[in-house]
N, C-alpha and C positions, 0 to 999 in steps of 0.2 A: 382354137379360135382362128378364124380366117378374117382377113381384113383387106380392103382396097385402099387403105389409108395412104400407103406410099405412092400408089399410082395417082390418086387424087392430088396429093401434095406436089408431085413432080409435074403434073399437068398445069398446075398454077405457077410453076417455077419457084416454088418455095423450098427453103432448106429446112431441115428438122428444127434448127434453132429458131427459125421464123415462126413456125407453127407453135413451138413450145412457148415462145414469148406471148403469142396471142391467147393461149389458154392457161398461162401461168403455171407451167410445169417445166421440169428440166429437159434438156435435149435428149438425155438418155431415156427418159420416159417415152418420148415419141419413138425412138429407135426400138425399144422393147415392144411397144404397141405394134409397130410395123412388122416385127418378127413373130408376132403371136405369142410372145413370152409374158405378156402382162394383160390382164383384163381390166379395162378402165372402169372407174366408177360411173354410175349413170350420169352424174353431173358432167364429168369430163367427156363422156361419149356424146352427150347432147351439145356441149360447147363446140366440140370438133365438128359435129354434123352441121351446126349452124354456120360455121365458117365456110364450109363447102356447099352450103345451100342444098343439103340432102337430108336423108333420114339416118338415124342410128342403124337401122336394119340394112341400109345400103352400104354402110361402112364396115359393120362387124357382123359376123355370123358364126355359129357353132356348127361344125360339120361332123363331130364325133358324138355318137349317141350318149356317151358317158358324160359329156359336157352339159347336156340339156336334161331338165327334169323329166321323169317319166310321166306319161299322161295318167290322170286319175282313172280308176276303174269303177 
């Protein structure tokens, strides 16, 4: 998973703990999201996107074919 979360957060001058408080998760969760080590729930992804006034797709993407479902034939 790729994410622009860290860049967006830094552009706003926010610490990981600031964002974590806004979406009711631990700071470590934000760190793992930024490192691509954790896939957020849909709810968490939407809450974060709302804070940055953007879409989930602008924040998170899958660049590995194994991460995305295969198209139906």
